[in-house]
C-alpha positions as CSV (number, residue, x, y, z in Angstrom):
1,X,12.4,6.8,12.7
2,X,13.3,7.8,9.4
3,X,10.2,7.5,6.9
4,X,10.5,6.0,3.5
5,X,11.6,8.3,0.4
6,X,9.0,8.1,-2.5
7,X,10.8,8.6,-5.8
8,X,8.2,9.1,-8.6
9,X,8.7,7.2,-12.0
10,X,9.3,10.3,-13.9
11,X,12.1,12.6,-12.7
12,X,11.8,16.0,-14.5
13,X,10.1,18.5,-12.4
14,X,9.0,15.8,-10.0
15,X,8.4,16.1,-6.3
16,X,10.2,13.7,-4.2
17,X,8.6,13.2,-0.5
18,X,10.9,12.1,2.4
19,X,9.2,11.8,5.8
20,X,11.4,12.7,9.1
21,X,9.4,11.2,12.5
22,X,10.3,10.3,16.0
23,X,13.1,11.5,17.7
24,X,16.1,13.4,16.2
25,X,19.5,11.5,16.7
26,X,22.8,10.8,15.2
27,X,21.7,7.8,13.7
28,X,18.4,9.3,12.3
29,X,20.1,12.1,11.1
30,X,22.8,10.3,9.1
31,X,20.2,8.4,7.3
32,X,18.6,11.7,6.5
33,X,21.5,13.3,5.1
34,X,22.2,9.9,3.2
35,X,18.7,10.1,1.6
36,X,18.9,14.1,1.2
37,X,22.2,13.7,-0.3
38,X,20.7,10.8,-2.7
39,X,17.9,12.9,-3.9
40,X,20.4,15.8,-4.6
41,X,22.7,14.2,-6.9
42,X,20.4,11.6,-8.2
43,X,17.6,13.6,-8.8
44,X,17.0,17.0,-7.7
45,X,19.5,19.7,-9.1
46,X,19.5,18.4,-12.8
47,X,16.1,17.9,-13.2
48,X,14.2,20.9,-11.3
49,X,12.6,18.7,-8.8
50,X,11.3,19.6,-5.1
51,X,11.9,17.7,-2.1
52,X,9.1,17.7,0.3
53,X,10.2,16.6,3.8
54,X,7.2,16.3,6.2
55,X,8.1,16.3,9.9
56,X,6.8,14.9,12.8
57,X,8.9,14.9,15.8
58,X,9.2,15.8,19.6
59,X,12.5,17.0,18.9
60,X,16.0,15.5,20.0
61,X,19.6,16.6,19.6
62,X,20.5,19.9,18.5
63,X,23.4,19.2,16.6
64,X,21.9,16.4,14.8
65,X,19.2,18.5,13.8
66,X,21.7,21.4,12.7
67,X,23.4,18.7,10.8
68,X,20.1,18.1,8.6
69,X,19.4,21.9,8.3
70,X,23.0,22.4,6.9
71,X,22.5,20.0,4.3
72,X,19.1,21.5,3.3
73,X,20.6,25.2,3.1
74,X,23.2,23.8,0.7
75,X,21.3,21.9,-1.6
76,X,20.3,23.4,-4.9
77,X,16.9,21.3,-5.1
78,X,14.1,23.5,-3.7
79,X,12.7,22.1,-0.2
80,X,9.1,22.4,0.7
81,X,9.2,21.7,4.7
82,X,5.8,20.2,6.2
83,X,4.9,20.0,9.7
84,X,2.3,17.6,10.7
85,X,1.2,16.2,14.1
86,X,4.1,17.8,16.3
87,X,7.2,20.1,15.1
88,X,8.9,20.6,18.6
89,X,12.5,21.3,19.9
90,X,15.1,20.6,18.1
91,X,13.2,19.7,14.9
92,X,11.6,23.1,14.5
93,X,14.8,24.7,13.1
94,X,14.5,21.8,9.9
95,X,10.9,23.0,9.7
96,X,12.4,26.8,9.5
97,X,15.0,25.9,7.0
98,X,12.7,25.3,4.0
99,X,12.5,27.4,1.3
100,X,10.8,30.8,2.4
101,X,7.6,30.2,0.4
102,X,7.6,26.9,0.9
103,X,7.2,26.0,4.8
104,X,3.6,24.9,6.0
105,X,2.2,23.6,9.2
106,X,-1.0,22.0,9.4
107,X,-3.4,23.9,11.7
108,X,-3.6,20.8,14.2
109,X,0.5,20.5,14.2
110,X,1.9,21.0,18.0
111,X,4.7,23.3,17.9
112,X,7.2,23.9,21.0
113,X,10.2,25.9,21.1
114,X,12.4,26.2,24.7
115,X,15.8,27.8,25.2
116,X,18.7,25.2,24.7
117,X,20.1,23.7,27.4
118,X,24.4,23.2,27.4
119,X,26.3,21.3,29.7
120,X,30.0,22.4,30.5
121,X,32.1,20.8,33.3
122,X,35.9,21.1,34.3
123,X,37.4,17.9,33.7
124,X,38.5,17.9,37.5
125,X,35.0,18.1,38.8
126,X,33.8,15.2,36.2
127,X,33.2,12.2,38.2
128,X,34.0,10.0,35.2
129,X,37.7,11.8,35.1
130,X,38.6,10.4,38.5
């Protein structure tokens, strides 16, 4: 579930906080991309702002996570990523894509990485194709 976006009153050199929590899926990625685009176009790149992305997620869809990663890497706004609670599986690349000197993980945060799983089937063997 996507958290709230806090935008302070003064926009010059401000820090904006966005919370990313819960399972990452297409819906959460869509909302996150929308919020990131809004911050970038409205506040960040013109006013020297910093985005603080607080992550507490057990993971989810890797393709949805990579959409968020691609957006963050294309932003001119500095992005500080902060891991709290748990940063596992698909949420780990999001934490890693923060600015190199602005990636943090709290001491009691649980992190987990594993090999991805890809499923490829031949249409002739796919029971849905029959």
